[in-house]
Backbone bond lengths (Angstrom), bond angles and torsions (degrees), N, CA, C in turn:
res aa  C-N    CA-C-N  psi(-1)  N-CA   C-N-CA  omega(-1)  CA-C   N-CA-C  phi
1 L - - - 1.468 - - 1.526 110.90 -
2 W 1.326 117.34 -38.05 1.416 117.81 175.09 1.465 113.03 -65.94
3 A 1.279 116.40 -43.87 1.514 118.66 178.64 1.573 108.68 -64.97
4 H 1.323 118.66 -37.06 1.446 114.96 -178.56 1.548 109.65 -65.94
5 N 1.248 116.40 -40.37 1.525 119.16 179.72 1.524 109.97 -64.29
6 K 1.365 114.37 -45.76 1.536 120.04 -179.94 1.553 112.51 -62.26
7 L 1.271 117.06 -40.20 1.491 123.25 178.29 1.547 117.18 -81.44
8 K 1.383 110.77 -2.75 1.475 116.16 -173.61 1.489 117.46 54.06
9 V 1.323 117.63 41.37 1.381 125.44 175.71 1.508 112.36 -111.72
10 A 1.329 114.14 3.55 1.524 116.60 -178.57 1.542 106.42 -70.71
11 P 1.279 113.70 142.42 1.543 121.85 173.95 1.516 112.31 -59.34
12 A 1.327 114.05 144.28 1.461 118.60 178.79 1.540 110.77 -65.54
13 I 1.359 121.25 -28.38 1.401 125.29 -179.13 1.501 108.83 -99.59
14 Q 1.269 117.13 107.33 1.475 117.05 178.80 1.474 114.27 -79.93
15 P 1.362 120.61 144.76 1.477 119.75 179.89 1.610 107.50 -65.42
16 R 1.349 110.70 151.47 1.534 118.46 178.07 1.497 109.66 -131.64
17 A 1.218 114.70 152.48 1.482 119.63 -179.11 1.570 105.45 -70.98
18 L 1.311 115.39 149.71 1.421 123.12 170.56 1.459 113.85 -88.01
19 S 1.287 120.32 152.80 1.449 125.11 173.30 1.577 103.94 -73.99
20 I 1.381 111.21 170.90 1.436 115.72 177.42 1.513 113.59 -60.44
21 T 1.332 114.54 -45.04 1.430 121.15 178.77 1.532 113.27 -59.85
22 Q 1.273 115.16 -47.13 1.424 124.48 179.11 1.570 109.60 -58.88
23 G 1.318 114.23 -44.19 1.509 120.93 -177.23 1.490 106.09 -65.92
24 R 1.297 119.51 -47.04 1.477 121.10 177.94 1.544 113.48 -60.51
25 A 1.364 114.52 -38.74 1.440 114.91 177.86 1.587 112.77 -68.52
26 V 1.262 114.53 -36.08 1.490 119.04 179.46 1.641 105.66 -67.42
27 G 1.273 115.86 -44.83 1.423 121.28 -179.42 1.506 110.11 -59.39
28 L 1.347 117.86 -45.96 1.457 121.85 -179.41 1.483 112.90 -65.12
29 A 1.375 116.43 -40.16 1.497 121.51 175.67 1.512 111.59 -63.67
30 H 1.256 115.49 -40.62 1.464 121.89 -176.95 1.615 107.93 -67.85
31 Y 1.352 114.92 -43.70 1.411 117.08 -179.52 1.484 116.16 -68.49
32 L 1.381 118.19 -34.19 1.448 125.23 174.45 1.465 109.34 -67.60
33 L 1.318 120.75 -53.91 1.441 125.89 179.19 1.449 113.76 -57.24
34 G 1.204 115.74 -42.02 1.560 121.22 173.95 1.431 114.06 -64.84
35 G 1.365 120.30 -41.04 1.378 123.78 172.57 1.564 117.55 -61.91
36 I 1.351 109.34 -43.67 1.526 113.38 176.45 1.449 109.84 -65.41
37 A 1.292 120.52 -44.49 1.534 123.07 -179.61 1.499 114.02 -60.52
38 T 1.346 113.34 -41.32 1.408 119.99 -179.54 1.504 110.84 -67.31
39 T 1.356 115.19 -42.46 1.462 119.64 179.53 1.507 113.07 -60.38
40 W 1.329 111.42 -48.35 1.512 119.10 -178.92 1.427 110.09 -61.85
41 S 1.396 121.65 -45.10 1.429 123.40 176.83 1.476 111.15 -56.10
42 F 1.301 116.74 -42.99 1.510 120.04 -176.32 1.533 107.40 -64.13
43 F 1.350 119.35 -48.98 1.493 121.69 -175.91 1.529 106.94 -64.29
44 L 1.319 119.19 -40.82 1.467 121.91 -179.59 1.521 109.20 -60.32
45 A 1.311 117.58 -48.93 1.440 121.02 177.74 1.517 110.92 -56.96
46 R 1.379 115.07 -42.58 1.505 114.70 -179.23 1.435 113.20 -63.63
47 I 1.352 117.27 -41.82 1.391 123.35 -179.53 1.527 111.12 -60.08
48 I 1.262 113.28 -49.76 1.508 119.79 179.32 1.507 110.69 -61.23
49 A 1.356 120.11 -40.79 1.415 123.48 -176.88 1.515 110.04 -67.70
50 V 1.334 117.63 -39.90 1.517 126.00 -174.07 1.503 108.76 -72.32
51 S 1.299 115.54 -40.90 1.496 118.50 -173.14 1.558 111.55 -92.81
């Protein structure tokens, strides 16, 4: 981080901490999207293997 600031390559938008509610929302979205992606990949693999 120090080198980024010294070399002026730090992004203009600095990361910020999430509130508890925002963190939970991000966690829930991540969990749901991961579950959907995992389920679809499983079904696609079965369809490809069976056919």
